[in-house]
GUTITOR-813945 format. One record per residue (C-alpha): chain; residue number from 1; y, z, x negated; residue in one letter. Coordinates in Angstrom, 2 decimals. Example, Ala and Ser with C-alpha at 12.3 -4.5 7.8 and 13.67 -1.06 7.14 Angstrom:
% residues 2
+---+-----+---------+---------+---------+---+
| c |   k |       Y |       Z |       X | r |
+---+-----+---------+---------+---------+---+
| A |   1 |   -4.50 |    7.80 |  -12.30 | A |
| A |   2 |   -1.06 |    7.14 |  -13.67 | S |
+---+-----+---------+---------+---------+---+
//
This chain:
% residues 325
+---+-----+---------+---------+---------+---+
| c |   k |       Y |       Z |       X | r |
+---+-----+---------+---------+---------+---+
| A |   1 |    0.00 |    0.00 |    0.00 | M |
| A |   2 |    3.41 |   -0.99 |   -1.36 | N |
| A |   3 |    6.39 |    1.27 |   -0.90 | F |
| A |   4 |    9.81 |    1.72 |   -2.40 | E |
| A |   5 |   10.05 |    4.88 |   -4.47 | S |
| A |   6 |   12.96 |    7.17 |   -3.62 | R |
| A |   7 |   12.99 |    8.44 |   -7.21 | I |
| A |   8 |   13.33 |    6.21 |  -10.27 | D |
| A |   9 |   10.02 |    6.79 |  -12.06 | L |
| A |  10 |   10.23 |    3.73 |  -14.30 | S |
| A |  11 |   10.96 |    5.72 |  -17.48 | Q |
| A |  12 |    8.12 |    8.11 |  -16.74 | L |
| A |  13 |    5.68 |    5.30 |  -15.94 | Q |
| A |  14 |    6.59 |    3.47 |  -19.15 | E |
| A |  15 |    6.19 |    6.63 |  -21.27 | A |
| A |  16 |    2.82 |    7.47 |  -19.70 | V |
| A |  17 |    1.57 |    3.91 |  -20.20 | S |
| A |  18 |    2.59 |    3.89 |  -23.86 | Q |
| A |  19 |    1.02 |    7.31 |  -24.52 | I |
| A |  20 |   -2.23 |    6.15 |  -22.93 | R |
| A |  21 |   -2.15 |    3.07 |  -25.15 | T |
| A |  22 |   -1.53 |    5.10 |  -28.30 | Q |
| A |  23 |   -4.35 |    7.57 |  -27.60 | I |
| A |  24 |   -6.61 |    4.68 |  -26.60 | G |
| A |  25 |   -6.36 |    3.33 |  -30.15 | K |
| A |  26 |   -8.74 |    6.11 |  -31.19 | V |
| A |  27 |  -10.23 |    7.84 |  -28.13 | I |
| A |  28 |  -12.81 |    5.85 |  -26.17 | V |
| A |  29 |  -13.13 |    6.65 |  -22.47 | G |
| A |  30 |  -12.06 |   10.11 |  -21.26 | Q |
| A |  31 |   -9.35 |    8.51 |  -19.09 | Q |
| A |  32 |   -9.38 |   11.28 |  -16.48 | Q |
| A |  33 |   -9.14 |   13.95 |  -19.18 | T |
| A |  34 |   -6.21 |   12.15 |  -20.83 | I |
| A |  35 |   -4.42 |   11.80 |  -17.48 | D |
| A |  36 |   -4.87 |   15.52 |  -16.82 | L |
| A |  37 |   -3.58 |   16.35 |  -20.30 | L |
| A |  38 |   -0.47 |   14.30 |  -19.54 | L |
| A |  39 |   -0.19 |   16.01 |  -16.16 | T |
| A |  40 |   -0.18 |   19.43 |  -17.79 | A |
| A |  41 |    2.40 |   18.37 |  -20.39 | I |
| A |  42 |    4.73 |   17.06 |  -17.67 | L |
| A |  43 |    4.16 |   20.15 |  -15.53 | A |
| A |  44 |    4.96 |   22.50 |  -18.45 | D |
| A |  45 |    1.44 |   23.95 |  -18.53 | G |
| A |  46 |   -0.99 |   25.07 |  -21.21 | H |
| A |  47 |   -4.43 |   23.46 |  -21.56 | I |
| A |  48 |   -7.88 |   24.81 |  -22.40 | L |
| A |  49 |  -10.33 |   22.13 |  -23.57 | L |
| A |  50 |  -14.00 |   23.08 |  -23.38 | E |
| A |  51 |  -16.89 |   21.05 |  -24.72 | G |
| A |  52 |  -19.74 |   21.02 |  -27.20 | V |
| A |  53 |  -18.91 |   20.31 |  -30.87 | P |
| A |  54 |  -18.15 |   16.72 |  -31.77 | G |
| A |  55 |  -16.75 |   15.37 |  -28.49 | V |
| A |  56 |  -13.22 |   14.97 |  -29.96 | A |
| A |  57 |  -11.53 |   17.97 |  -28.31 | K |
| A |  58 |   -9.43 |   18.76 |  -31.39 | T |
| A |  59 |   -8.79 |   15.09 |  -32.15 | L |
| A |  60 |   -7.62 |   14.47 |  -28.59 | M |
| A |  61 |   -5.16 |   17.37 |  -28.81 | A |
| A |  62 |   -3.84 |   16.18 |  -32.18 | K |
| A |  63 |   -3.39 |   12.60 |  -30.97 | L |
| A |  64 |   -1.54 |   13.76 |  -27.85 | L |
| A |  65 |    0.79 |   15.95 |  -29.90 | S |
| A |  66 |    1.47 |   13.03 |  -32.24 | K |
| A |  67 |    2.85 |   10.97 |  -29.34 | T |
| A |  68 |    5.59 |   13.60 |  -28.83 | I |
| A |  69 |    8.16 |   13.76 |  -31.64 | A |
| A |  70 |    8.22 |   17.55 |  -31.90 | V |
| A |  71 |    6.90 |   20.17 |  -34.33 | Q |
| A |  72 |    3.13 |   20.67 |  -34.34 | F |
| A |  73 |    1.09 |   23.57 |  -35.71 | N |
| A |  74 |   -2.63 |   24.22 |  -35.73 | R |
| A |  75 |   -4.17 |   27.70 |  -35.79 | I |
| A |  76 |   -7.87 |   28.11 |  -36.53 | Q |
| A |  77 |   -9.01 |   31.25 |  -34.72 | F |
| A |  78 |  -11.58 |   33.34 |  -36.59 | T |
| A |  79 |  -13.08 |   36.81 |  -35.99 | P |
| A |  80 |  -10.88 |   38.37 |  -38.71 | D |
| A |  81 |   -7.60 |   36.84 |  -37.48 | L |
| A |  82 |   -4.96 |   39.50 |  -36.79 | M |
| A |  83 |   -2.09 |   39.33 |  -34.25 | P |
| A |  84 |    0.41 |   39.23 |  -37.13 | S |
| A |  85 |   -1.35 |   36.12 |  -38.45 | D |
| A |  86 |   -0.37 |   34.40 |  -35.21 | V |
| A |  87 |    3.07 |   35.70 |  -34.24 | I |
| A |  88 |    4.36 |   36.71 |  -37.67 | G |
| A |  89 |    5.24 |   39.94 |  -39.40 | T |
| A |  90 |    8.18 |   41.87 |  -40.90 | A |
| A |  91 |    8.49 |   41.46 |  -44.68 | V |
| A |  92 |   10.59 |   43.78 |  -46.83 | F |
| A |  93 |   13.49 |   42.03 |  -48.56 | N |
| A |  94 |   14.41 |   43.94 |  -51.75 | P |
| A |  95 |   17.78 |   42.15 |  -51.99 | K |
| A |  96 |   19.00 |   43.41 |  -48.65 | T |
| A |  97 |   16.70 |   46.48 |  -48.52 | T |
| A |  98 |   15.83 |   45.43 |  -44.97 | E |
| A |  99 |   12.83 |   43.93 |  -43.24 | F |
| A | 100 |   13.02 |   40.21 |  -42.44 | D |
| A | 101 |   10.83 |   38.69 |  -39.77 | F |
| A | 102 |    8.57 |   35.94 |  -41.09 | K |
| A | 103 |    7.59 |   33.66 |  -38.23 | Q |
| A | 104 |    3.92 |   32.94 |  -37.66 | G |
| A | 105 |    2.39 |   29.56 |  -36.80 | P |
| A | 106 |    2.84 |   30.15 |  -33.06 | I |
| A | 107 |    6.52 |   29.27 |  -33.59 | F |
| A | 108 |    6.21 |   25.58 |  -32.91 | S |
| A | 109 |    6.56 |   23.12 |  -30.04 | N |
| A | 110 |    2.94 |   22.06 |  -29.65 | V |
| A | 111 |    0.38 |   24.58 |  -30.89 | V |
| A | 112 |   -3.29 |   23.66 |  -31.20 | L |
| A | 113 |   -5.50 |   26.75 |  -31.19 | I |
| A | 114 |   -8.92 |   25.65 |  -32.38 | D |
| A | 115 |  -11.97 |   27.68 |  -31.27 | E |
| A | 116 |   -9.82 |   30.15 |  -29.35 | I |
| A | 117 |  -12.83 |   32.25 |  -28.32 | N |
| A | 118 |  -13.64 |   33.17 |  -31.92 | R |
| A | 119 |  -10.96 |   35.89 |  -32.14 | S |
| A | 120 |  -11.24 |   39.37 |  -30.57 | P |
| A | 121 |   -9.17 |   40.74 |  -27.67 | A |
| A | 122 |   -6.39 |   42.21 |  -29.84 | K |
| A | 123 |   -5.58 |   38.76 |  -31.23 | T |
| A | 124 |   -5.87 |   37.15 |  -27.79 | Q |
| A | 125 |   -3.39 |   39.72 |  -26.47 | A |
| A | 126 |   -0.81 |   38.45 |  -28.96 | A |
| A | 127 |   -0.66 |   35.25 |  -26.91 | L |
| A | 128 |   -0.01 |   36.86 |  -23.51 | F |
| A | 129 |    3.77 |   37.12 |  -23.76 | E |
| A | 130 |    4.44 |   33.85 |  -25.55 | V |
| A | 131 |    2.30 |   31.75 |  -23.19 | M |
| A | 132 |    3.90 |   33.15 |  -20.05 | E |
| A | 133 |    7.49 |   33.90 |  -21.09 | E |
| A | 134 |    7.94 |   31.55 |  -24.07 | R |
| A | 135 |    9.10 |   34.42 |  -26.26 | Q |
| A | 136 |    7.79 |   36.88 |  -28.86 | I |
| A | 137 |    8.74 |   40.57 |  -28.94 | T |
| A | 138 |    8.00 |   42.44 |  -32.14 | T |
| A | 139 |    9.56 |   45.45 |  -33.87 | A |
| A | 140 |   12.10 |   45.77 |  -31.09 | G |
| A | 141 |   13.38 |   42.20 |  -31.39 | H |
| A | 142 |   12.80 |   39.27 |  -29.04 | T |
| A | 143 |   12.54 |   35.72 |  -30.36 | Y |
| A | 144 |   12.78 |   32.76 |  -27.97 | Q |
| A | 145 |   10.55 |   29.75 |  -28.54 | M |
| A | 146 |   12.13 |   26.33 |  -28.99 | D |
| A | 147 |   11.76 |   23.77 |  -26.19 | Y |
| A | 148 |    9.16 |   22.58 |  -25.42 | P |
| A | 149 |    6.37 |   25.10 |  -26.00 | F |
| A | 150 |    2.83 |   23.99 |  -25.19 | I |
| A | 151 |   -0.49 |   25.57 |  -26.16 | V |
| A | 152 |   -3.60 |   23.39 |  -26.31 | I |
| A | 153 |   -6.71 |   25.44 |  -27.03 | A |
| A | 154 |  -10.34 |   24.41 |  -27.59 | T |
| A | 155 |  -13.55 |   26.34 |  -27.16 | Q |
| A | 156 |  -17.28 |   25.73 |  -27.44 | N |
| A | 157 |  -19.24 |   26.92 |  -24.36 | P |
| A | 158 |  -22.65 |   26.79 |  -26.03 | I |
| A | 159 |  -22.47 |   28.81 |  -29.22 | E |
| A | 160 |  -22.28 |   32.58 |  -28.62 | Q |
| A | 161 |  -22.61 |   33.93 |  -32.17 | E |
| A | 162 |  -19.26 |   35.21 |  -33.37 | G |
| A | 163 |  -17.44 |   34.43 |  -30.13 | T |
| A | 164 |  -15.60 |   36.60 |  -27.61 | Y |
| A | 165 |  -15.08 |   36.08 |  -23.89 | R |
| A | 166 |  -11.44 |   35.30 |  -23.15 | L |
| A | 167 |   -9.68 |   38.01 |  -21.10 | P |
| A | 168 |   -8.97 |   37.07 |  -17.49 | E |
| A | 169 |   -5.23 |   37.57 |  -18.12 | A |
| A | 170 |   -5.48 |   35.02 |  -20.93 | Q |
| A | 171 |   -7.43 |   32.47 |  -18.87 | L |
| A | 172 |   -4.92 |   32.73 |  -16.02 | D |
| A | 173 |   -2.16 |   31.55 |  -18.35 | R |
| A | 174 |   -3.85 |   28.19 |  -18.87 | F |
| A | 175 |   -2.83 |   25.67 |  -16.22 | M |
| A | 176 |   -5.96 |   23.56 |  -16.77 | F |
| A | 177 |   -9.44 |   24.10 |  -18.08 | K |
| A | 178 |  -10.72 |   20.62 |  -18.86 | L |
| A | 179 |  -14.39 |   20.02 |  -19.60 | V |
| A | 180 |  -14.93 |   17.25 |  -22.17 | V |
| A | 181 |  -18.34 |   15.63 |  -21.67 | N |
| A | 182 |  -20.50 |   13.32 |  -23.77 | Y |
| A | 183 |  -19.60 |    9.60 |  -23.77 | P |
| A | 184 |  -21.91 |    7.14 |  -22.07 | N |
| A | 185 |  -23.95 |    4.59 |  -24.04 | L |
| A | 186 |  -21.30 |    1.84 |  -24.04 | Q |
| A | 187 |  -18.57 |    4.31 |  -25.02 | E |
| A | 188 |  -20.76 |    5.62 |  -27.85 | E |
| A | 189 |  -21.14 |    2.09 |  -29.16 | L |
| A | 190 |  -17.38 |    1.56 |  -28.99 | S |
| A | 191 |  -16.85 |    4.79 |  -30.93 | I |
| A | 192 |  -19.15 |    3.57 |  -33.70 | L |
| A | 193 |  -17.42 |    0.18 |  -33.80 | Q |
| A | 194 |  -14.04 |    1.88 |  -34.04 | G |
| A | 195 |  -15.13 |    4.12 |  -36.91 | H |
| A | 196 |  -16.65 |    1.16 |  -38.71 | H |
| A | 197 |  -13.50 |   -0.94 |  -38.31 | Q |
| A | 198 |  -11.22 |    1.89 |  -39.53 | R |
| A | 199 |  -13.43 |    2.29 |  -42.59 | A |
| A | 200 |  -13.08 |   -1.43 |  -43.34 | I |
| A | 201 |   -9.30 |   -1.18 |  -42.96 | E |
| A | 202 |   -9.23 |    2.00 |  -45.09 | S |
| A | 203 |   -7.55 |    4.10 |  -42.39 | V |
| A | 204 |   -7.79 |    7.62 |  -43.82 | A |
| A | 205 |   -7.01 |    9.53 |  -40.61 | Q |
| A | 206 |   -7.08 |    8.30 |  -36.99 | P |
| A | 207 |   -3.77 |   10.11 |  -36.37 | T |
| A | 208 |   -2.13 |    7.64 |  -38.75 | A |
| A | 209 |   -2.53 |    5.00 |  -36.05 | L |
| A | 210 |   -0.46 |    6.96 |  -33.53 | I |
| A | 211 |    3.28 |    6.51 |  -33.10 | E |
| A | 212 |    5.59 |    8.98 |  -31.30 | P |
| A | 213 |    6.67 |    7.80 |  -27.84 | I |
| A | 214 |    8.97 |   10.53 |  -26.54 | I |
| A | 215 |   10.99 |   13.42 |  -27.98 | N |
| A | 216 |   12.00 |   16.82 |  -26.60 | A |
| A | 217 |   15.03 |   15.39 |  -24.79 | T |
| A | 218 |   12.91 |   12.68 |  -23.15 | D |
| A | 219 |   10.35 |   15.26 |  -22.06 | L |
| A | 220 |   13.03 |   17.43 |  -20.48 | R |
| A | 221 |   14.32 |   14.41 |  -18.57 | S |
| A | 222 |   10.83 |   13.47 |  -17.36 | L |
| A | 223 |   10.17 |   17.04 |  -16.22 | R |
| A | 224 |   13.40 |   16.98 |  -14.24 | Q |
| A | 225 |   12.11 |   13.87 |  -12.46 | K |
| A | 226 |    8.88 |   15.73 |  -11.68 | I |
| A | 227 |   10.89 |   18.48 |  -10.01 | G |
| A | 228 |   12.24 |   15.93 |   -7.48 | Q |
| A | 229 |    8.80 |   14.81 |   -6.26 | I |
| A | 230 |    8.49 |   15.33 |   -2.51 | V |
| A | 231 |    5.98 |   17.92 |   -1.24 | V |
| A | 232 |    5.73 |   18.16 |    2.55 | E |
| A | 233 |    5.42 |   21.55 |    4.23 | E |
| A | 234 |    1.89 |   20.76 |    5.41 | K |
| A | 235 |    0.78 |   20.21 |    1.81 | N |
| A | 236 |    2.36 |   23.49 |    0.71 | L |
| A | 237 |    0.36 |   25.17 |    3.48 | A |
| A | 238 |   -2.77 |   23.32 |    2.31 | Y |
| A | 239 |   -2.38 |   24.72 |   -1.22 | I |
| A | 240 |   -1.86 |   28.22 |    0.16 | A |
| A | 241 |   -4.95 |   27.96 |    2.40 | Q |
| A | 242 |   -7.18 |   26.75 |   -0.43 | L |
| A | 243 |   -6.10 |   29.54 |   -2.78 | V |
| A | 244 |   -6.23 |   32.13 |    0.01 | H |
| A | 245 |   -9.82 |   31.14 |    0.76 | E |
| A | 246 |  -10.89 |   31.94 |   -2.81 | T |
| A | 247 |   -9.84 |   35.55 |   -2.21 | R |
| A | 248 |  -12.06 |   35.87 |    0.87 | H |
| A | 249 |  -15.13 |   33.89 |   -0.19 | S |
| A | 250 |  -18.34 |   35.92 |   -0.15 | K |
| A | 251 |  -19.43 |   34.01 |   -3.25 | N |
| A | 252 |  -16.51 |   35.21 |   -5.37 | L |
| A | 253 |  -15.78 |   38.57 |   -6.95 | Y |
| A | 254 |  -12.30 |   37.45 |   -8.07 | L |
| A | 255 |  -10.11 |   34.87 |   -6.35 | G |
| A | 256 |   -7.19 |   32.86 |   -7.67 | A |
| A | 257 |   -3.75 |   34.37 |   -8.31 | S |
| A | 258 |   -0.33 |   33.26 |   -6.97 | P |
| A | 259 |    0.21 |   31.80 |  -10.46 | R |
| A | 260 |   -2.64 |   29.43 |   -9.60 | A |
| A | 261 |   -0.87 |   28.33 |   -6.41 | S |
| A | 262 |    2.28 |   27.52 |   -8.37 | V |
| A | 263 |    0.19 |   25.67 |  -10.97 | A |
| A | 264 |   -1.38 |   23.50 |   -8.24 | I |
| A | 265 |    2.07 |   22.71 |   -6.85 | L |
| A | 266 |    3.60 |   21.79 |  -10.21 | Q |
| A | 267 |    0.58 |   19.84 |  -11.40 | A |
| A | 268 |    0.29 |   17.93 |   -8.11 | S |
| A | 269 |    3.88 |   16.74 |   -8.46 | K |
| A | 270 |    3.25 |   15.60 |  -12.04 | A |
| A | 271 |   -0.05 |   13.93 |  -11.12 | Y |
| A | 272 |    1.62 |   12.05 |   -8.26 | A |
| A | 273 |    4.38 |   10.87 |  -10.60 | A |
| A | 274 |    2.06 |    9.50 |  -13.29 | I |
| A | 275 |    0.27 |    7.61 |  -10.53 | N |
| A | 276 |    3.56 |    6.01 |   -9.48 | G |
| A | 277 |    4.27 |    8.04 |   -6.33 | R |
| A | 278 |    7.28 |   10.18 |   -5.49 | D |
| A | 279 |    5.28 |   12.31 |   -3.04 | F |
| A | 280 |    2.19 |   14.54 |   -3.22 | V |
| A | 281 |   -0.91 |   13.78 |   -1.17 | T |
| A | 282 |   -3.80 |   16.11 |   -0.20 | P |
| A | 283 |   -5.99 |   14.00 |   -2.49 | E |
| A | 284 |   -3.79 |   14.98 |   -5.46 | D |
| A | 285 |   -4.31 |   18.64 |   -4.58 | I |
| A | 286 |   -8.08 |   18.20 |   -4.22 | Q |
| A | 287 |   -8.35 |   16.36 |   -7.54 | T |
| A | 288 |   -6.54 |   19.16 |   -9.38 | L |
| A | 289 |   -8.19 |   22.11 |   -7.64 | L |
| A | 290 |  -11.25 |   22.23 |   -9.93 | L |
| A | 291 |   -9.49 |   22.02 |  -13.33 | P |
| A | 292 |   -6.87 |   24.56 |  -12.19 | I |
| A | 293 |   -9.15 |   27.10 |  -10.52 | L |
| A | 294 |  -12.52 |   26.81 |  -12.29 | R |
| A | 295 |  -11.47 |   29.31 |  -14.99 | H |
| A | 296 |   -9.54 |   31.65 |  -12.68 | R |
| A | 297 |  -12.28 |   32.60 |  -10.22 | I |
| A | 298 |  -15.26 |   34.87 |  -10.91 | V |
| A | 299 |  -18.58 |   34.59 |   -9.09 | L |
| A | 300 |  -20.31 |   37.65 |   -7.69 | T |
| A | 301 |  -23.21 |   38.82 |   -9.90 | P |
| A | 302 |  -25.71 |   37.82 |   -7.21 | E |
| A | 303 |  -24.45 |   34.25 |   -6.95 | K |
| A | 304 |  -24.23 |   33.95 |  -10.74 | E |
| A | 305 |  -27.89 |   34.97 |  -11.00 | M |
| A | 306 |  -28.77 |   32.35 |   -8.39 | E |
| A | 307 |  -27.27 |   29.71 |  -10.68 | G |
| A | 308 |  -24.25 |   28.91 |   -8.51 | L |
| A | 309 |  -21.30 |   27.42 |  -10.43 | M |
| A | 310 |  -17.58 |   27.95 |   -9.90 | A |
| A | 311 |  -17.20 |   24.23 |   -9.22 | E |
| A | 312 |  -19.79 |   24.46 |   -6.43 | D |
| A | 313 |  -17.80 |   27.18 |   -4.66 | V |
| A | 314 |  -14.55 |   25.25 |   -5.02 | L |
| A | 315 |  -16.12 |   22.12 |   -3.54 | R |
| A | 316 |  -17.38 |   24.21 |   -0.60 | Q |
| A | 317 |  -13.84 |   25.50 |   -0.05 | I |
| A | 318 |  -12.42 |   21.96 |   -0.16 | I |
| A | 319 |  -14.89 |   20.89 |    2.54 | H |
| A | 320 |  -14.18 |   24.01 |    4.62 | K |
| A | 321 |  -10.37 |   23.77 |    4.78 | I |
| A | 322 |   -9.04 |   21.07 |    7.09 | E |
| A | 323 |   -7.16 |   18.33 |    5.27 | V |
| A | 324 |   -3.59 |   17.82 |    6.54 | P |
| A | 325 |   -2.74 |   14.36 |    7.87 | R |
+---+-----+---------+---------+---------+---+
//
């Protein structure tokens, strides 16, 4: 169906198309995951990427960050990592006889936290404030993060040795939990062909192929466009009903928070925009419900023992709640 957009989304559409093209130089397939990554970036949300080793979670995050001309830092989480290793620490300056704050690697625009579940709760807690409020408070001083501030974290769901379960308060701060799956046979072949060709051309790192598309100012402008996307009252009610149902499901011990409702709203507007629409549809909301809620709800012990998955419960809720028309 053709319609005339009430909001000029041409700049956003062009930027999204170019970013897809840049990432597609290296990443084969994973189109839905890439679109959801872009959705989270435009909706000012943090992303948790989960998948077995070797499915390009870290590479995908690095390529995406390379398309945005902002500062990028990577933090490798390990069991011995301390909070001060992340946020920074006060260092005594003998010249001034005072303590100067030395910023940690979290002070960046895009921060890749690799293997986030390998650090204990005290290190995870160091991220609570900065992920929600975009600031760090230490030794009585508050330091604001530069715009934009985005955390992209990866974790391996299989290996349990030397890992720690992320606190619920930490999980709730991630807008999306995206599951990165294995490629199919044709995609696997394309991956091999790409690696072979880059070896012939002596391309040292795949990131060298990626060019920046937007900067911080562009991103701010695109996010302002997202804020103008139309959301009808019936769709706001639909979001509220879906989230409300998670709090009353007999299959769930813990339902979704109001932060989850806001995340669905913001992400739906961004998802509609990257698909060329200036309005949100119920289908946008349904598409985003699983990646936004799968890590925020907790099954009852009985249902977990029966082998029920969070995604199964969310699909049941989608089928239960009447879709607005």
